[in-house]
N, C-alpha and C positions, 0 to 999 in steps of 0.2 A: 611467506607471502603467496597469495593465492594467484593463480594464472588468470589471464583475461578471459578464457572461455568460462571458468567457474563463475567469475564476477558477472558475466553477461547472462548466465543461466540463472543466477540469483535475481537479477534485474527483471528478466522475463517472468520469472515466478511471482515477483512482487507486483508487476503490471497485471498479471492474471488475477491475483488476489484482489486488487483494487477494482478491477473491471467486475468481478463477481459481486462486490458490494455497492456498485456504483447506482443501484436503484433506490438507495436509501433516500428518503424524504428530506429536503433541505432543512425543515423544522427539526426533524429527529437528529439531524447532523449537528445543527447548531446547539442543540440542547445536550448533546451526548460527548462529555469530554473524553471519556475512554475511546469512544469511535473516532474523534478528531486525532487523538495520539496514535491510534492504530494506523490511520490513513498517512499521517505524518511520517511514521517509522517505515511504512512500505514505499514512500515516496523519496526518501533520503537514499542517496546513493554512494 
């Protein structure tokens, strides 16, 4: 089992990744199944 600090570091990295791609246009997001899956994967905790 991972310790809380490692889990928090993973969460912070996921947030940074989502923020880097937050500029995607809504239409592109709605049409991009892989992009949607990617975002969901990084938002799961």
